[in-house]
Phi, psi and omega in degrees: 000165178269142177204156171273127180238152175240129185240350186222116180301323185282343184280339181061221181299328180296344180267004179277128180222153174270118186222171172269129179228162179295150175296138184292155177260136178272105177283179179302132180068013175267164161231154169262129180247129168281114188282125174263323179212148183219150174244165180215164176247125187307325184270006189291341178290349176262357180284138176303322181293345177286346186236344182228159176273187184295337179269002180085008180276143179300137179229024176286149359287137183249154179255117181278184180088124185232003173252136182210157170219136183183207185232134179291129179245345184201144178248134174281169181301132177082000182288131178228162175093345178226159182228156175298134181092355183278139174282134183218165171208159180161208187243133169276151182299144182295330187252020175233168177302142188262209195259357180276062184203162180292328177221149175213151177263130184223142172296133184302325183294345180270002183242150176235151176299146181242122180295152184293340183268009172250122182294147180303320182293328176288315181299325181291343179273356189265320194303300183292311183296315182293312180293322178297316180299313182295310183296322179294316182288311193255315181288317182260324181275338180064028183297135179228168179304135177092348177277169177249134177237138174251125184243113176279147180065044189289347179266356180278182183300310179288311185299319182294324177287320179300320178303312183292319180293319181293319179297316180295330180283355178090020178267156169277129188246119172253125184246148174236158180168186177291153183305324183287356178264357187304306184296321179299310185292318177296326177293335178279350175123000178295143179277333182211155181225138179208169176291146177296343179268357185287146173267075184270198180290154179282158183230158176290325179228132171245125183247114185248134175238010188254313182082194177061221182297325180298315178296318182299325181275348189288332181301325180288346180267000179266131176296151178308129181087359182274191187228133171256123181240135179217149174248001187276313184189157178299128181287147179257350180237135181253141177297156178300122179055023184234196183240152172233124187235128169248133182216160174245133185301145179240146177299149180201099184300315183296318180290323175302316179297320178296316179295321178297322178295324177296323176296315180298323182281352183081012180272349181223124180253129177259137181265094177266125180266242179287146171243115187243151176287163183303322183295342182256020183299314182301318179293324178295319175303315185292328184266355190307315186284350179256003184245123179298146180078172181273128178282132181241140176262121177271120184263289174280144184247356181266000000 
């Protein structure tokens, strides 16, 4: 089968190539998915799991991309809850070959059923961004109705979903981003918009997806006793009398199903940008930060 592979840690995006690789094997509790659409994270080529397995052993050449939507073609021994021919979407394991391939092996528990009225390219934009937004706001941030949340990078994949989820939960939403994102973010439901460098009002929860100087300044924007949540890097400054949390998103089949239902109901809008063929993956990686919306790779075309 065809897949995008990475063979050299030092080569970065330049080391991504479209090659022929063996068809994946369905281990116990796995399914094989024929991938119709896949998403990727620009920085994943720097993750340790992109190059080693769970035991730390080298696994190059590796297939990147961990968001996928497609159709189940094979069940591994002991697999339950899914059937051959079923439409699914979800997350591929961080330390196994990913979704930028015609077929991939995924633990069944990491996938959720996908309704026929959600396009594969839309579904592939949901798993990491949707689960990260939910877990950051509610599981780690403890956001509740009536509180104020400040969301950095509110026009991005995670931030745009976080704005909508927080607004629906009854929170006051302050969003930050580049000036040209103002109308988009306010249209998604943010109550206020400001520069990420602004010394604005304090919030009960600050959700950061940027890191660096923005993260360093964010602790001062948290109300006493509040929570700073980030997915960028471990924070070095803690809010006054509060908490600072760094986390990595975890698969959650039930929450994926809930988020997909919100998409079906029109309560959640996903920002899909370019849709590129598998052969153009390397260029899509390179252009990701200059392209509005989440770039999706279309694998199967039928």
